[in-house]
C-alpha positions as CSV (number, residue, x, y, z in Angstrom):
1,M,165.1,97.5,131.3
2,L,164.7,98.6,127.6
3,W,161.0,98.2,127.8
4,C,160.8,100.1,131.0
5,G,162.7,103.0,129.4
6,I,160.4,103.0,126.4
7,I,157.3,103.0,128.6
8,R,158.7,105.9,130.7
9,F,159.5,107.8,127.5
10,M,156.0,107.2,126.1
11,N,154.4,108.3,129.5
12,N,156.5,111.5,129.5
13,K,155.5,112.2,125.9
14,I,151.8,111.7,126.7
15,M,152.1,113.8,129.8
16,W,153.6,116.7,127.8
17,L,151.0,116.3,125.1
18,V,148.2,116.6,127.8
19,I,149.9,119.7,129.3
20,A,150.1,121.3,125.8
21,V,146.4,120.5,125.1
22,V,145.4,122.0,128.5
23,L,147.5,125.1,127.9
24,V,146.0,125.7,124.4
25,G,142.5,125.1,125.7
26,G,143.1,127.5,128.5
27,L,144.3,130.2,126.2
28,Y,141.3,129.6,123.9
29,F,139.0,129.9,126.9
30,I,140.6,133.2,128.0
31,N,140.4,134.7,124.6
32,N,136.8,133.6,124.1
33,K,136.0,134.9,127.6
34,D,137.3,138.3,126.7
35,V,135.1,138.4,123.6
36,V,132.0,137.3,125.5
37,E,132.7,139.9,128.3
38,E,133.2,142.6,125.7
39,S,129.9,141.7,124.0
40,N,128.1,141.6,127.3
41,A,129.5,145.1,128.2
42,M,128.0,146.4,124.9
43,S,124.7,148.3,125.4
44,F,124.6,150.3,122.1
45,F,125.3,149.5,118.4
46,V,124.3,150.4,114.9
47,T,122.8,147.4,113.0
48,S,125.3,145.9,110.6
49,E,122.6,145.0,108.1
50,N,119.0,145.6,107.0
51,P,116.8,142.5,106.9
52,G,116.2,143.3,103.2
53,S,112.8,145.1,103.4
54,G,113.9,148.7,103.6
55,A,112.0,150.6,106.3
56,N,109.5,147.9,106.7
57,F,110.4,146.0,109.9
58,G,106.9,144.8,110.7
59,G,106.5,147.7,113.1
60,L,108.4,148.6,116.2
61,A,108.2,145.0,117.5
62,G,109.9,143.8,114.4
63,A,112.6,146.4,114.6
64,D,113.2,145.4,118.2
65,A,113.4,141.7,117.2
66,H,116.0,142.7,114.5
67,C,118.2,144.4,117.2
68,Q,117.8,141.4,119.5
69,A,118.7,138.9,116.9
70,L,121.9,140.7,115.9
71,A,122.9,141.1,119.6
72,E,122.3,137.4,120.2
73,A,124.6,136.6,117.3
74,V,127.5,138.2,119.0
75,G,126.8,136.9,122.5
76,A,124.9,139.9,123.9
77,G,121.4,138.4,123.8
78,D,121.0,138.3,127.6
79,K,120.0,142.0,127.5
80,T,116.7,143.4,126.2
81,W,117.3,145.4,123.0
82,K,115.2,148.2,121.5
83,A,115.4,150.1,118.3
84,Y,115.7,153.9,118.6
85,L,112.5,154.6,116.6
86,S,109.5,156.8,117.1
87,A,106.0,156.1,115.8
88,T,103.2,158.5,115.1
89,A,99.6,158.2,116.3
90,T,97.0,156.3,114.2
91,G,93.4,155.4,114.8
92,S,94.5,152.4,116.9
93,E,98.0,153.4,118.0
94,N,99.3,156.1,120.3
95,V,102.4,158.2,119.7
96,V,105.7,156.5,120.7
97,N,108.8,158.5,121.3
98,A,112.2,156.9,120.6
99,R,113.7,158.3,123.8
100,D,111.1,156.6,125.9
101,R,112.0,153.1,124.6
102,I,115.7,152.7,125.3
103,G,116.1,152.8,129.1
104,D,118.0,155.3,131.2
105,G,121.7,154.5,130.3
106,P,124.6,154.5,130.5
107,W,125.3,153.1,127.0
108,Y,128.6,151.7,125.7
109,N,129.7,150.5,122.3
110,V,131.2,147.1,121.7
111,N,134.6,148.3,122.7
112,G,133.4,149.7,126.0
113,V,133.5,153.3,124.9
114,L,130.9,155.4,126.6
115,I,128.3,156.9,124.2
116,A,126.2,158.7,126.9
117,N,125.5,158.4,130.6
118,D,121.8,159.2,130.4
119,L,119.0,160.4,128.2
120,D,119.8,164.1,128.7
121,E,123.4,163.6,127.6
122,L,122.4,161.4,124.7
123,H,120.2,164.1,123.4
124,G,122.8,166.8,124.2
125,E,126.6,166.6,124.2
126,N,127.0,162.8,123.6
127,N,130.0,160.9,122.4
128,L,128.4,159.5,119.2
129,S,130.4,159.8,116.1
130,K,131.5,157.6,113.1
131,E,134.4,156.3,115.3
132,T,132.1,155.3,118.2
133,A,128.8,154.4,116.5
134,L,130.0,150.9,115.7
135,S,128.1,147.8,114.6
136,E,127.4,144.9,117.0
137,K,130.5,143.3,115.3
138,G,132.7,146.2,116.1
139,E,132.7,147.4,112.5
140,V,132.8,151.1,111.5
141,I,129.7,152.1,109.6
142,N,130.4,153.8,106.2
143,G,129.8,157.6,106.3
144,R,130.0,160.5,103.9
145,G,133.0,160.1,101.6
146,D,132.9,156.3,101.8
147,S,131.4,154.0,99.1
148,P,128.7,153.2,99.7
149,N,127.7,155.9,102.1
150,V,125.1,154.6,104.6
151,H,125.2,157.3,107.2
152,D,121.4,157.9,107.1
153,I,120.2,155.9,110.1
154,L,116.4,155.5,110.5
155,T,114.9,157.2,113.5
156,G,111.6,158.9,112.7
157,S,112.4,161.4,115.4
158,T,113.1,165.0,116.3
159,V,116.4,166.1,117.8
160,E,114.7,165.6,121.3
161,G,114.0,162.0,120.5
162,L,110.3,162.6,120.0
163,A,107.9,161.5,117.3
164,S,107.5,164.3,114.7
165,S,104.4,166.4,114.6
166,D,105.1,167.5,111.0
167,E,102.5,166.7,108.3
168,G,103.1,163.8,106.1
169,D,104.7,160.4,106.8
170,T,107.9,160.6,108.9
171,T,108.1,156.9,109.9
172,C,107.4,154.9,106.7
173,G,104.0,154.0,107.9
174,N,105.3,153.3,111.4
175,W,107.9,151.0,110.0
176,T,105.6,148.9,107.9
177,S,106.2,150.3,104.4
178,E,108.9,149.5,102.0
179,S,107.5,151.5,99.1
180,E,105.5,154.7,99.6
181,G,106.2,157.2,102.3
182,S,109.2,158.7,104.0
183,A,111.1,158.5,107.3
184,I,113.3,160.9,109.2
185,V,116.9,159.9,109.2
186,D,120.1,161.3,110.6
187,H,123.8,161.2,110.1
188,H,125.7,158.9,112.4
189,D,129.0,160.4,111.2
190,R,127.8,163.9,112.0
191,R,128.6,165.1,108.5
192,G,126.4,166.5,105.7
193,L,126.2,168.9,102.9
194,D,126.9,171.8,105.2
195,E,127.7,172.7,108.8
196,L,124.2,173.5,109.8
197,P,122.7,171.6,112.9
198,P,120.5,169.2,110.9
199,A,123.5,168.0,108.8
200,L,125.4,167.3,112.0
201,S,122.6,165.7,113.9
202,W,122.9,162.1,115.0
203,N,119.2,161.5,115.2
204,S,117.2,164.0,113.0
205,S,118.6,165.3,109.8
206,H,116.1,165.0,106.9
207,G,113.4,162.9,105.4
208,S,114.2,159.9,103.2
209,R,113.4,159.8,99.5
210,G,111.2,156.7,100.1
211,C,110.9,153.6,102.1
212,S,112.4,150.9,99.9
213,L,115.9,149.8,100.4
214,E,116.7,151.1,96.9
215,N,115.4,154.6,97.8
216,L,117.2,154.6,101.2
217,N,120.4,153.7,99.4
218,G,119.8,156.5,96.9
219,T,119.9,159.2,99.6
220,G,122.9,157.8,101.6
221,G,121.3,155.1,103.8
222,G,121.2,151.4,104.2
223,G,118.1,151.0,106.3
224,L,120.2,150.7,109.5
225,L,119.0,151.3,113.1
226,Y,120.4,152.4,116.4
227,C,119.9,149.6,119.0
228,F,120.1,150.3,122.8
229,A,120.0,147.9,125.7
230,T,117.3,148.9,128.1
231,E,118.8,147.2,131.2
């Protein structure tokens, strides 16, 4: 009888241990599922980091690959990601407009907050600000007043999302230079030295001092990009 009691006690203990493991595993799955679903809902982010080569991404394809890799790292790699970058015409390349690369919308940040419903809204009255232009990790990107300030996001674009027709380099050699040249940048936090439209623009504020990471840092940038899911 004593042995039977011990066996029943051990069986009950094992049973409760199994139940506890199942419950903990279930909670972990639910929490992980929420994270994955949140990442899958994301269709817009600001890159959390630069690869280390300033404005040289190896061209548009390299910039897109950077967006894709960061998205994959947070479980959102099932979408096709494109960098919001324009490129100017060369002897062998046609003009590329940033707005033509990123799909039709709508776009949401990692927290599911709507950035814009479509291209017209994105280039008009959108919901892009320091509080909503989050990284793929859900981090707030430093802006004016923070240290360091990295609010200059690379775009090479006009306010309409088009490649610039201005003379001189506006895309750091179509995103292949990390030394000479310049690129159009913007202020993701919609803040600048004054209240004029360029200072408040999310996609076209001014030219960078240069194309190296050091020069981008020197004018308030970190060589970061906007990434949009095209589908």
